[in-house]
N, C-alpha and C positions, 0 to 999 in steps of 0.2 A: 503493500501501498505506499509506503513511504517511498519506494522508487517512484512510482508514478505520479505521485506527488510532483517530486523533485521533477522528472522529465516534463511536467505539465507547465511548471514555472518557469524551467527554462527556455520552452517553445512561446511559451508568454513576452518572456525575456528581447529573443530573439526576434519575435514578431513586432514590438515596440521598437527595434533598433532599425528593423526595416524601415517602419514607418519615419523616425526621425532622419533618417538619410535623405527621406526625397526631398526634391527640391524644389522650394517655392515660384511658381509662376506670376512672373512680375511683365511687368512694361520694356523694363532693360533688357529683360533675357532671363534664362531659367535660375537665377539666385548666385550668379557669377555676371562681374562686371568687367566687361572686355573695353579699354580704350584703345584708338584709333587719331590719326590725325594726319594732317592732310595740308596742302599748299594748290590755291585754285587759281591761275590767270584765268579770263574772262574777257567776253566781249557783249555790248548789248547794245542795240540798235532802236530807234522808237522815236515816234514823233512828238518832238519839244519846241513850244514856241511855234508851229507853222512849217516846221522843218524837219527833216529826217537827221538825228543826230547818232553818233558813234560815239562809245562809249568803252573805252579797254578798264579793265579790273584787276583789281588783286583779291585778294580771300587768304583766310587761314584759319583752320580751325581742330576742335578734337570732335571725336567718333565713339558714341557708347554701342556697345555691340552692334555696331556696323548697321544699326537703324537711324538714329539719332543722332544729328551732328548741331554742332552751335561754336562760331566763329565771327569774324570781324572782318566786315567788307570793305573797300575802298573803289569808288568811279568818279570818272571825269570826263567830259568832254571835249573830244580832237579834235574834231571836226569844225573848221573854222565859217559855222550858218550865221547869216544875218536874221534874227525872228520876225516872223511876217508884221507887217506892218511898220516895222522901220525903215525911216526916207533915206538913213545914210547907210550905204552898204560899205562904207571901210569899218562898221563896226560886226562883230559877233558875238554868242553870248557863250560867257565864260562859266562854265557850270561845273561845281562838285558833291560827291556824296560822301557819306563815310557813316556805318551803320551796325548792327547786329546782325546777324542770317539763322536763320533757326533753318531743319530740313528731317523728313521724316522720309526714309525709304522703304517704301513693300516691298517683300521678297527681295531683300537683296544680294543672292546667293543665288537669282534669275540673271542670263546675260542681260536683259533687258529688262527693266524693272521703274516704276512711277517715284515718282517723290512729290511732295507739296514743300514747297516752299513759301517762308514768311522772313522780310527784312525790314527793319525798321532803323531810321537814326536822321542824322542833321546832314542839311547842305547848306552851300553858299552859291551866292548867282550875281555876276555883272554883267555888263558889256563890256566890251576890250576892243582894243584895234585890232585890225589883221594883220598878218607881219608885213604884208606888204605897204600896210599904213603906220609904219611905226612912229614915223615923227607926227604925227597929228594930236587933237587934241583928243583924248579920252572924257566921256562924258563922268559927270558925279551921280553917286549914290550906287549901292551896293544892297546886298539884302541876306539875312540866312532864314532859315526855314527848317521844319519839319518833315519827313517824310515813311509813309507806311507801305509798303510793296509785297500784297501776297502771291504768289504763283504757283505753276507746276513744271516738273520736268521729264523728261524721260534719262533715266541716265542707261548707259554702257557700259559693262565692265569689259573694258578691251585688254587691259593685262592685271598680272596680280596687285602693280602700284601705281595702276593711270585707270581714273576713269574719263567718260564724257557724259557731259550734263547738256542736253537741247531744251530749252522750255521757253515757257511765258508768261506775263507777270502783267500790274497792272499798279502802276506808279500812284497813290493818292497824295497830294502836298497841301501842308499846312497854311493857313493863311500867310502872304506874302506879297508885297507890290515893290516893282522896282523900275524903273524907266519905263511907264504905261503896261509893264508886263504883271501877273498875277499869280496863283496858284492854280487856274484853272488852264494857263498858258503851260504850266508845267507838266500837267497829269496825262497821262497816258498810258496806253500799250505797249509793251516792252519785248524784244526778242532776246533772248542769249545765249551763248553758247559757251563752255566752261570744261575745262580740263581739273581734274584733281588728281594730284599726284601725290605719292603718301602713302601709310601703312593703315590699313583697314582693318 
């Protein structure tokens, strides 16, 4: 009888230990946190102030369990486009953005998979002289603003250390006014392509 009780108690203890070993399911993974990191050169194209603007950029961040990433990003207008309605064609719109960007990747182990993205930060804008007219007078006035840009992308796993994102987003701009331009002139759809180089 005593032997049966001992065997029963051992069985209960083994079962309890097995239950304890089971990992808790979480958003970030099965109880284990894996950190990755990346560097991300990018290019954005969109309509800003009535003309097509090209914005190269650079980002960097960390990745939690290959699904959730959080990082910093910076981009600026490189194209010398005169805003719609501006009568002085010697001027172009100079604009910069710096913010925080978060992403969530669905089924990241698949070669092609969808991402949702959210970027928010601050920007600065002013009119400046085009390179060909650097000796002219620059109009006074500049302004800073807040921006918010949700978006979605398709991500392609090119290599173990390299991914390609192709996406689209919509840029919302806070209250701003400079040289007859407002936030609605700067808001709009943005198309993007970005490489992610790192350890995922």
